[in-house]
C-alpha positions as CSV (number, residue, x, y, z in Angstrom):
1,M,50.0,-40.2,-13.8
2,A,47.3,-37.4,-14.6
3,R,47.7,-34.3,-12.5
4,L,44.6,-33.3,-10.7
5,R,43.2,-30.0,-11.7
6,S,42.4,-27.2,-9.1
7,M,38.9,-25.9,-8.8
8,D,40.0,-22.6,-10.4
9,E,41.2,-24.4,-13.5
10,V,37.9,-26.4,-13.8
11,L,35.9,-23.2,-13.5
12,A,38.0,-21.3,-15.9
13,D,37.6,-24.0,-18.5
14,M,33.8,-24.0,-17.9
15,V,33.5,-20.2,-18.3
16,R,35.7,-20.4,-21.4
17,A,33.5,-23.1,-22.9
18,T,30.3,-21.2,-22.2
19,H,31.8,-18.0,-23.6
20,E,32.9,-19.7,-26.8
21,S,29.5,-21.4,-27.2
22,G,27.9,-17.9,-27.2
23,E,25.4,-19.1,-24.5
24,L,25.7,-15.9,-22.5
25,R,25.8,-13.5,-25.6
26,H,22.5,-11.9,-24.5
27,L,24.2,-10.8,-21.2
28,Y,27.0,-8.8,-22.8
29,G,27.2,-5.3,-21.4
30,K,24.6,-5.9,-18.6
31,P,25.7,-5.8,-15.0
32,L,25.5,-8.9,-13.0
33,D,23.0,-9.1,-10.3
34,I,25.2,-10.4,-7.5
35,D,23.6,-10.8,-4.1
36,D,25.6,-11.0,-0.9
37,D,22.8,-12.8,0.9
38,P,23.8,-16.2,1.9
39,D,20.3,-17.4,1.4
40,W,20.0,-16.1,-2.2
41,M,19.3,-19.5,-3.6
42,V,16.5,-20.3,-1.1
43,N,15.0,-16.9,-1.8
44,A,15.2,-17.4,-5.5
45,V,13.4,-20.8,-5.3
46,L,10.8,-19.5,-3.0
47,K,10.2,-16.4,-5.2
48,R,9.7,-18.7,-8.2
49,A,7.4,-20.8,-6.2
50,G,5.3,-17.8,-5.4
51,A,6.4,-17.6,-1.9
52,G,9.0,-15.3,-0.1
53,H,11.3,-14.9,2.7
54,P,9.4,-14.7,6.0
55,T,10.8,-11.3,6.8
56,L,9.8,-9.8,3.4
57,E,6.4,-11.5,3.8
58,L,5.8,-9.8,7.2
59,R,7.1,-6.5,5.7
60,N,4.5,-6.9,2.9
61,E,1.7,-7.8,5.3
62,I,2.5,-4.7,7.4
63,D,2.8,-2.4,4.4
64,R,-0.6,-3.5,3.3
65,M,-2.0,-2.2,6.5
66,R,-1.0,1.3,5.3
67,G,-2.4,0.7,2.0
68,D,-5.7,-0.4,3.6
69,A,-5.9,2.8,5.6
70,E,-5.3,4.9,2.5
71,E,-8.0,2.8,0.7
72,T,-10.5,3.8,3.4
73,I,-9.8,7.6,2.7
74,N,-10.1,7.0,-1.2
75,D,-13.5,5.2,-0.6
76,L,-14.6,8.1,1.6
77,A,-13.4,10.6,-0.9
78,A,-15.4,8.8,-3.6
79,R,-18.5,8.8,-1.5
80,Y,-18.0,12.5,-0.7
81,E,-17.9,13.4,-4.3
82,R,-21.1,11.5,-5.0
83,Q,-22.7,13.3,-2.1
84,V,-21.6,16.7,-3.3
85,Q,-22.9,16.0,-6.8
86,R,-26.4,15.4,-5.5
87,R,-26.3,18.0,-2.6
88,E,-29.4,19.8,-3.7
89,S,-31.5,16.6,-3.2
90,L,-29.9,15.8,0.1
91,T,-31.8,16.6,3.4
92,N,-30.0,18.0,6.4
93,R,-30.5,14.5,8.0
94,D,-28.7,13.1,5.0
95,I,-25.9,15.4,5.4
96,Q,-25.7,15.0,9.1
97,A,-25.6,11.1,8.5
98,F,-22.8,11.6,6.0
99,N,-20.8,13.9,8.3
100,R,-21.1,11.4,11.1
101,Y,-19.9,8.5,8.7
102,R,-17.0,10.8,7.7
103,D,-15.9,11.3,11.3
104,D,-16.1,7.6,12.0
105,V,-13.9,6.9,8.9
106,L,-11.5,9.5,9.8
107,R,-11.2,8.2,13.4
108,R,-10.7,4.7,11.9
109,Y,-8.1,5.9,9.5
110,E,-6.0,7.2,12.3
111,E,-6.5,4.0,14.3
112,L,-5.2,2.1,11.2
113,L,-2.2,4.4,10.9
114,R,-1.3,4.0,14.6
115,A,-1.7,0.3,14.3
116,Y,0.6,0.4,11.3
117,N,3.3,2.4,13.1
118,R,3.2,0.0,16.0
119,R,3.9,-3.0,13.8
120,A,6.3,-1.1,11.7
121,E,8.2,0.0,14.7
122,G,8.5,-3.6,15.9
123,F,9.6,-4.8,12.5
124,N,12.1,-2.1,12.2
125,M,13.8,-2.8,15.4
126,T,14.6,-6.3,14.4
127,N,15.5,-5.9,10.7
128,V,18.3,-4.2,8.7
129,E,17.8,-0.7,7.4
130,A,17.3,-1.9,3.8
131,V,14.0,-3.5,4.6
132,R,12.7,-1.0,7.3
133,L,9.2,0.5,6.9
134,P,8.7,4.3,6.9
135,W,7.0,5.8,9.9
136,V,3.7,7.7,9.3
137,A,2.9,11.0,10.9
138,V,-0.7,10.2,12.0
139,A,-1.7,13.7,13.0
140,A,-0.5,15.3,9.7
141,S,-2.1,12.3,7.7
142,G,-5.4,12.8,9.5
143,A,-5.3,16.5,8.9
144,A,-4.6,16.0,5.2
145,A,-7.5,13.5,5.0
146,Q,-9.9,16.0,6.7
147,R,-8.9,18.6,4.2
148,R,-9.2,16.2,1.3
149,V,-12.7,15.1,2.6
150,P,-14.3,18.2,4.3
151,A,-17.6,18.0,6.2
152,I,-20.6,18.9,4.0
153,E,-22.3,22.1,5.2
154,L,-26.0,21.9,6.2
155,H,-28.6,23.7,3.9
156,D,-30.0,27.0,5.2
157,E,-33.3,26.8,6.9
158,D,-34.9,28.3,3.8
159,S,-33.5,25.7,1.5
160,A,-33.7,22.8,4.0
161,R,-36.3,20.9,2.1
162,P,-34.9,19.0,-0.7
163,R,-36.3,19.6,-4.3
164,G,-36.4,16.0,-5.5
165,S,-39.6,14.2,-6.0
166,W,-38.5,11.1,-4.0
167,S,-37.9,13.3,-0.9
168,R,-41.4,14.9,-1.3
169,L,-43.0,11.4,-1.5
170,T,-41.0,10.0,1.5
171,H,-41.0,13.0,3.8
172,G,-44.6,14.4,2.6
173,W,-43.3,17.7,1.4
């Protein structure tokens, strides 16, 4: 009667056959990516399908909040640069309007960062350290944004009238 082989023997034969066939030759010298996560197969299938683990999806969603906040400052900085380049043709009214817009965006930026911190704190309290999100120092980030995008100074009274022909036509100067 034939003896039943143990699982170890079956696996050893399979590894030996694969090794002899050269099927894994491209992996020689490379470390194995072994994951201790019991759901590794589910995560791999979801990843291939374009989806992810709900925890990681939530992490990415919260992290995008911080990215959106940074994007508002990048947009403001680009608008500031455009305003500075054409400063001579701006009226004091234009400058005041930009500075009000700047103040609104900076307030919104800090609100977005506070909202991010609230969501990140809730997320971090329920997840392992490896996936936790960093906390953002709102006051320091707001101050850095204010330095990056300073208010535009108004023209002196002597130079308050813009020199551009469009302004002369629209304002009657």
